N, C-alpha and C positions, 0 to 999 in steps of 0.2 A: 468504463469502469463495471459497468452491469455484468458482462461476462466473466472478468476475473472474480467479482463477488460471488456469482454463482458457484464457480469451480472452487474457490477457497471455501466457501461456506459449506459445500458438500464434502470436501475432503478433510476438513479440519474441525476442531472444537474451539469453542471461545478460549482465548488465553494461548492458543498454540502459537508456535514460532514458525514464520514462513521466510524462507530464504530465496531472494531473486538475485542471481548471479549477473544478470544482464539488465539492469534497473532502467535504463532509458529515461523517460521522463516521469517515472515513479507511480505508474497506474496501479501496479500490483501493491506498493505501499499505501496508497489512498484506499483501495479495497480493503486492506488489512485494518487500517484505521477506522473505517466505517463498520467493520465486522467485530472489532474488539481483539484483533489478533495482533501479537507482536510481529516486528518485521525486521529483518536485515536485507539491505540492498548494496550490490556492488555495481559501479559504474566508473569506467576509466576516463571517460570524458568530462572534464570539468563544467563546461557548458551544460550539459544534461544532468550531471550531478547536482548543480546549483537549482536547476528547474525542479528536480524531484524533490529536493529538500524542501523548498517552498510550497510545493503541491501538497506534501505529506504533512507538513506543519500546519497548513490552512485547514486539512481535513481533520487532523486532531483538535485543532481549536474549536472548529464548528460541530464536531460530534456528528452524529447520524441525524440528518434532517428528517428523512422519510424512512419509516420502517419497512 
């Protein structure tokens, strides 16, 4: 998650909307949750979509633990 956080943090402002058309396991969504960005993810494989949803929801519930 560290590398996507660095890229998203450098390329967007807080509150920005990030689109990931190949969401996979949701790493970009987790990075967005950690950085205060909105996120839209697209994944056609139900298995990975479910994994991504759980990871992103967990990140949103926890909030950023380390600044």
